[in-house]
Each structure stands twice: as structure tokens, then as C-alpha cells.
N, C-alpha and C positions, 0 to 999 in steps of 0.2 A: 266208269269213271272213280266212286272214291277208292280203289284198289290202286288204281294205277298213282291216284293223291300222294297215296300212302308212300307207295313205292319211293318216288320221286321225292317226299320227303327224308325219307332212311337215307338216300343218295346223297342229296343235299347235306342232311346231318353229317354223315361221314367225311364228304369232300372238305368241311370247313373246321372238324375236328381236327383231321391232319393237319391241316394248314396253321389252325390257332394255337395246337400244343408248343409249338417251336417258336411262333411267332414272339409270345411274351417274354420268355428267354433270351432271345436271340442277342441282344444287346450282353447280356451276362455270357452267351456262350463266348462272344467274340471277345469279351475283355480277358478272358484265359488266353489268349493267342495272340493276342495285339497289345501293343503297348501305350497308346494315346486314345482318347474319347474319338479323334477325327478318324482314326483308321477302324475303330467301329463302326465310325458311323458310312465308312466304305464299303466293309464289309454287308453292314444291312442295305445300303442302297442297290450294292451290286442284285440283290435278288429280284427286285423291282424294275433296275434296269433290264434287265432277262425279260420278262414280265411283260414290260411293254411293246416290246417287239410280235413277242407270241402272242398275248392277245387281241392286239391289231390285224396280225395277219393271219391268224386260227379262226378269229370272228368273224373276217370278210369272206375267208375259204369256206367256210359253213352255211353263209347265207348262198355263195357263188355255186354251190354243191346242191344246196337242199337240202342237208342233211346234219344231224345232231349227235345222234348218240356213237360214230364211230370217234368224233373228235372227244366225246364223254369218255367213253370204254378208252381208248389209248392214252389218252390223259390220265385215269389211273392206274393204268400198268406202270406207265414211265415214272409217275409218283412213289408208287410202292416202291420201285427200284430204288430212284435217289437219294429218297428222302430215308432209304436203309442205310444206304451209303455214307450219307453224312455221318455215321456211327463212326466211321474211320477217319474223319478230318482231323485231325489232332495236331494241326499248325494253319497257319494264318492264309497261306496260299491253296490249300485243300479246301478249307471250309471255305473260301472265297469261290474257287471253283464249283463246288456243291449248292452253293446259293444261286448260280449264276444257272445251271442246270437246273435247280427245283424252280427258278421262275420263267423258263423254258416250259419245263411241265404241267405247270399248274396254268399258265395262260393258254394251253393247249385246248381244256377243256371250260375254265370258267365262261365267256360268253357263250357257248353251246349249252352249258346247264343253265343257264339262266332263262336263254330263249328257251330250251325245251320245255321250261318250269312255267312258262309264260301260256305255250302254245297249249301246252297239255291241261293245263288247269282249266279253262272253259272262262268261270266266270272270274271279277276281280278279287271277290273276298276269297275264293281258292287259292288263287296265285297268290296273291298276299300271306296267308294260311301256311303256305308251302314254302315261301321267299321267307319266312321268319323261321325255320330251320338253317339258316345259314346262322342264325344269331345262336340259335341253340347249340349248334355245331361247335358254336365259339367259346360257348359255355361250358361245353363238356371237355372240348380238349384244354380249357384253362384250368379245370378242376382234375383234368388227367395229369397236367403239369405239375400242379400243386401235389397230388397223390404219388405221382412216381418220385417227385422230389431229387432227381439225379438228371444233372444236364447233359448225358450221354446217351443213358436208357429211353429219354423222350422220343429218339430218332427213331428208335424201333416201332415203338407204341404208335408214332406218327404212322411210318411205311404201316403199321398193321390198320390204323382204320384209312388208310387210302385202299387197302388191300379189302377190306369189309365193303366198301364202296364201288368197286369194282364188282364185288359178289353180289351186292344190291343193283346194281346198274343192268345186270343180265335178265332182270324180270321186268325193264322198261319196254314198253312197245316201240319201234319205230316209228316216226311221224313221216309226213311228206311235205315238208314247208315248200313254200311257191321258193322257185331259183330268183337270186337276184344278180342277172350277169350284167348288168350296166356297167358301161365302164366309168371310172372316177364316182364312183358310191361313195367312197367312203371320204373324197374331200366335201361331196356336197355333204353329206351328214355333218360333218366337222364345219362347215359355213355358216348350214343350217342353225346349228347349235352352239355356236361357238361362247356364248355369252355362259351359257350353262354350262360347259365344259371351263371356262374361266373361272367360274365363282367356284368349283366345284376344287378346282386345283388350287386356286387359292386359301380356300378350308383345309384342304386335307395338307397342305403345306407346312401350315402352321402348328395341325394336330400331327403329325407324323415326327415333327421337330421334336414335340413333346415325347411322345410313345417313345422315342430313343433314347431320353436320360431318364425318365421316370423310374424304370425298375433300376438304373444307379442312385438315385436320389432313395428310393422307397428303401434300399440296402444301407448305402454310405452314409447318410443323411438323419435317415426317421428310425433305423434300428429293426428293418423288415426282415424276416424270411422268405426262402422262397415261397412256403406255403403261403406266407402273409400276401405275398404278390398274384398270387394267384384266389386269392380272396376278393382284393381289391377289384381284379379283372373281370371276377364275377360278376361282381356288380354292374358292371357296362353290359355284358352280352345277355344278362336275366332280364333285363330292362327292356333292351331291345327284343329280345323273345315275345315279352309281354306284347309292348306297345306295339307290334307288328300284327300281333294278332286283336288286340282291339280295333286298331285300324282296319282291318279289313271288313267289321261289320259296324264299327258304332261312330268313325271320323269322318265324316262325307265332306271334305273339301276339296278343290281342286290339287292334284298332284304337282305345279308349278308352286302353290300355297305351301304344299307338307314341305317341299326343296327350300322354301324361305326360310320357312321359321326353322328347319333343321339347322340351317346356316348360320342364320341370326343366333341362336340361342346358344350357341357353343362357345361364344365367349364369355359365357359366365364360367364355363367349366375352367378354363386356364385363369381366371383370374382367381376365382377359389383357390386352384393348385399351387398358386405362386404364395400365399399365406398359412397354408397348412403346418401343424406341428408336430403330429403323430402321423402313424402311418393309416391308421383306421380313418382318420378325419378324410381321407379321400376317396375313402366307399362313398359320399353322396353325389359329391361333384364324377365321379365314375359314370353312377345311377344314371345322372343329367346326360352323359353322352352318349349312352344307349338310346334314350329318349330323344336326343338329337339324330344318332344315325339312323333311326327308323323311318325317322320324315324325311329325312333327304334320299335316303337310299332307294327305299320306295315311292318318293315324291321322282324323284330324278330318273331311275331307271326305267319307271312304268311310262312318263311321259316320252321319253326317249322311244319304248317300244310302240308305244299307240300312234307313235308320227312317225316312223323310221323303219329302215329294215332291220328286224328285232336283234342279230347276233352282230350284225356290224356296229349297229350304233350302241349295244351293251359292251362287245370288246373296246370300241373307244372310252365308253364310261369307265371301265376299269384299268384302263392303261394310264387314261388321265391320273387313276388316281396313284397308278403305279408311279407316272411322271414323281409327282409330289411327296412319295415314299424313296424316291431317288435323292432328290433334292432334299428334302425335309431332314435327313440323318446328316448330311453334309452341312448343312446351315448349321444343326443342332451341333456337331461338333465344332463346327469355328467360334458358334457365339459362346460355348461353354468353357471353349480352350481359351478366348480373349478377355472374356467377363467370367460369369458362372451360371450356374444351374439356373436360377431366377430370370436371369435376362432370357433365356429360351423361353422361358414363358409370356413376357412379356412383347416376345417376338410373337407368339401364336397370336396374341389377344390383337395384336395388328392386322396382321394377316385375317384373322377372321371379320374383323371389321371391314376391309379392303373386301372380302370375299360378299358379304352383304350388300355391301355399297353394289358392287356387279350383279346380283342376282334380282336386284328390285329393278332390273330394266328387263328379265327373262318375259317376254310375253306370255300371258295365259292364253293358248291355243285353245282351252274348251271354252270361252266365253262365245266362241264365233262358230263353233260346231252345230252343227245341225240335230234337231230334237230327235232324242234315242239313240245319239252316239255313245258310244263305251269308250 
């Protein structure tokens, strides 16, 4: 099992490193081919719009067929090709099409990879440690983006990360999860967990609206360079990695409570970001983002997988994030266009407050579960 766990960690690492190296700089890349903040929002949102449908469809397909590895490996193959082709996207239309294709490609493997990690990990603390390499991958990708310091070359580096992930996945043994063939499974999962999904949607809607304009704030108002932006985001991902590993061994509270803590404390991040005057002052608040993300991601996804078909529920979890990643950039573009960047921060705080109010209504199912249940 330790060798299997390590292969899963490595594969997860490359998966998210490939994603993150482009994510951080996408608003800046889009700015080079568009004229307004609103158009930047459309390009950023297109990736997640495609990812929504892909995660729900392929997540359900993974459960229905009782297979994980084919979705993981084919996803890596398609991502390697699609993200390399981003290099050729030198106008707004081509970049838009590339982002849509990238959303489909990543949505193919994300639910299956998370479900595979949960099923193969065995013990909860091992699973949390494996999932923490999601954050470590984002850390490495963000660092690689800053080191590369080239908004064209990072597409090829991203494709190389996905290719490495494909190679790593070849060492993963096949699993035989139980097939979930009952009709209407997706609707039942949504209905059963609608409060959690709504809370996640509102939280991420606020967060993504800020992530859309934060790189622009850092460069245009706070005088940051590309590598400064990488350093700022590293504070987020490195903290998330550390907290996820500590959580695996020492934070013994229910998953629902973790989720609520992660949602509620996010509000302090955007209050702080609204008053910073230097680029480096954003770092402690980005570290707080990593703390809150570790809690809500582990808490929310583990709660779903313990009580629902795994790939289906994580597919909906991921697609809920993607929905917010569609609406958030559009909201950010519109608010920043009409008002200013700080107004986007205020919008985020309102969304987080609403998300926490909703999250307080999530029932903690571990209270009534039989003794000894995991």
C-alpha cells in the first residue's frame, strides 16, 4: 500500500501542477488578446463552463461503469495535447476555444482521480495525505509559472506536467469499485446534499470573482511583477499542503465542521485584501486562503464520499466549483467595469457571509452514525 500511495501522490501532484501553472496567469494572458475586463471574464469563465458538464458526465460515467483508471489516463492524454495547443492561441477566439477544450479534458479525470485516491488510500489519514498533493501540485505549478516568467512558454511546461502525470499513472493498479447503475443517481445526490452544494457555490462565487482581478490589482496598482504574483499564490498553496497533512493526523473534528470553518473564515481574507497597499502584504491573507481551502475541501469532499457514490458526488462537488468559476469572472468583470476593483472585494465578503449562513444548516451525519463507522 505505501508504494501505491506514493504513486497516487505523484500522479495527483502532476495533475494539479499542470492546471495551476496556467490558472494563475490566465487573466494576464487574456488581457493580451482582449480589450476589456469583461472580455477577460468571458475567457476565464469558458474553461469552467466546459468543465461543469465534463465533471458531471464523466464523474457519473466512472461510477456507472465501475472504472477509474481509464478516465484518469485518457484525461492526461487529452490534457497533454490540448494544453500544448494553447501555445498557438494568439487571438481571442483561439484562446477561447483552447480554454473550452481544456475544461473538457480536465473534467474527464478530476472526479475519477479523487475517488480513486479515496478508495485506494484505505485509512482516512492516508487519504488526506494523498489529497494534500493536490495543494503541493498547485504550489509547484505556481512556482514554475514564476520561474518560467513567460506567458507563452508556460503552456508547454503545463503540457509536460500532464505528460509526466500520464507516465506516473501507468504504475497505478486498477481498482474494481462497485458499479452504481441506479437511474437518477445524480439527481438524488444533488437533492440530498443541496445545502452543502449551495454553500460551496456561494463561497466560490465570491472567491473566484477576486481571483479574476487579483493578478491585475497586483500588477496595475501594487507594482508587482510576474514572479511576485507567483510568490503571493505560493503562500496559499503551501499553507494548504501543510494544513491538509496536519489535518490527517491531528485535527479530529467532523468533516461537516471542517467544511463550515473553511467557509466562514474565508470572509477575513477579502476584508484584508481590500486594504493592502503593497503586493507583499497580500501574502498572509493568501496563506489564510490556503488554511480555509484545506478545511472546506477535505471536509466537503470526504463528507460526500462517505455518504454518496464517490465519483458522482465528487464530480458534482467539482462542477459546483466550476459553476462559480463561470459566474465569478463575469461578476468580477461587470463590477470592476461599473465600479472598481475594491468593489469586487466587498462583493466577495457578502457572498462568503451568505455561504456561511447556508452552511450552518448542513446536518452533521456523523452524530447519528453507528459506533465504529468511518
